N, C-alpha and C positions, 0 to 999 in steps of 0.2 A: 140153785146155789146154797150150800150149807156153810154156816160160820160156826166154829166151835171155839169157845174160850177155855182155856185150861187155867188153873190157878187164879180163878176169879174171886177168890175169898179176900185178897187184899183190897179189891174194888168195893165189894159189899161192905166190908169193915169200915172202910173210909167214908162210905155214904151213910152208914147207920150210926157213926160215931157221935152223934149229937148235932150241935149246931157249928160244925166246923166251916170257916169260911172258904175252904179249898180242900182238894184231895189230890194225891199222888199216887199212881200204882204202877208197878212193874208187871208186864204180862209176857212171861217167858216162852209161852207155848200156845200160839193161836194158829188155828188151821182153817183155811178158806179153800173149800172144794166146789167146783162147778161140775156137777154131774151131766152126763149125756151131751157133752159138747159136740155138735155135729160137725163132722168132717166130710167133705164132698168126696164121691167116689170118682175114679178116673176111668171112663170107659175105654176099652183097649189098652189098659195098662201093661198087660203082658206083652203086647208088641211094641209099645212106646219105650219101655224101660224105666229109669228112674224119672220121677216127677215129684212135684211138691204142691201141697195145698195149705191153705191158711184159715183159721177160724179165730173168732174172738168172743169176749163176753165182756159186759159192763158191770162195774161195781159202783153202786150209786151212793150219794152222799148220806143216806140214812144209816149207813153201815158203821161199824165199830170205830170209835175213837176219832171220827172226823170232827174237825174244828175244835179240838181239844189239846193244842200245843203238844202233839204227839211226836214220838219218834218211832218210826216203823222199819223193821229190817226183815228181808227174806233170807232164810237159812237153808231151805231145801224145797225142791220142785219134784212132784211126782206126776207122772203120766200114766194112768191105768186104763188097760183094754176095757171097753164098754161092750154092751150087747152080746152078740155071738163070737166076737173075737177071742180066740184062745190064746194069742200072744201078740206081742208087738215087734216081732223079730224083722218085720218087713221095713221098719223105720231105720234109716241109716244116719239121719241127722234130725235134730229138733231144736228150735229156737223159741223162747218165750220172751216177750217183751211187755213193758208197761208204759202206758201214756195217759197223760190227762186229756180228757175230751172237752172241747172240740178240736183243740189245736194238737192233732195226732202227728203232724209231721215235725213238730218242734218238741223237743224235751222227752223223746222216746228213750227209756232206760232198758238196755239189755239185762235180762235176768240170768237166763240160761242159754249157753251154746253147747249143745250135746252132739258128740260123734260117737256112734257105735263102734266098738272095737271088733275086730275080725273073730276073736275068741270069746265074745260075750256069750254067756249062757242064755238059752231060751227063757223068755220071761213074759208074763202078762203085765209087767210094769216097767217103766223106766224111771229110776229114782236118782236125783242128782243132788247131792250135798255140796253147798257152796263153800269152798275154803275161806273166803272172806264174805260175810253176809253183805247183800246189796241194800243200800239205803234207799227206801221209797218215800222218805218223810215229805219232800216237796211235792210229790206227786199226790200223795195220800190226802191232802186237804182240798183237792180238786172235788168239784160237785160230782164228776163222774171219772172213774179210772177205768181205762180199757186194758184188758190183759189179752195179748194176741199170742196164739200158738201156731208155729209154721213147721210142718214136718216134710220130710223128703225121703224117698225111697222107692221101692217097688210096691206102690200103694194098691189098695183093693179098688176093684172095679165098681163096687156098690157103695152107697153112703155108709158110714160107720161113725161110731162115737167113742169117745174117752171121756174120763173124768180127769180134771186137772186140779192138782192140790197144791197150795202154796202154804208152806210152813213159816209162819212170821213170829217175831217177838218185838216188844216195844215198851214204851211207857207212855203214860199221859198224865197230864197236870190239867185241873180244871179249878178255876177260881170263881166263886159265886159273886 
């Protein structure tokens, strides 16, 4: 998993600004990417028709802004073909959710519900910009945050991988 912080200058300035008893920072563009998220192949998929598979990854408490009175919002989700996949045209629908572990059945937040349109162009990526950002603030402070991806369609017979990227923004306040 890769975490990139853009516009981190306000945070660094706040931390190096002397003996300030607190700092506050806006982080307008944070990108979290899970590379090589393994999706199970579906043996005999050509004969079965449309099927679905689910995979997930866990974002641990050592990550950005946990326990810092943060506000965290998801603005965009991108699913990118991994390995030898040329495109993701076989995916008819995708759903991305987030939940605090271990209570996964409670408090699951839907981030993206994607449906491929019949006239969508061939692409190695599915990019969904959210018209209204999804608030993950309450889930973000959990010790572990589980991000789950479920895809459906005429899936490959062999195991395959994707990269899943969440574009976030937020602010954090920390008092010494």
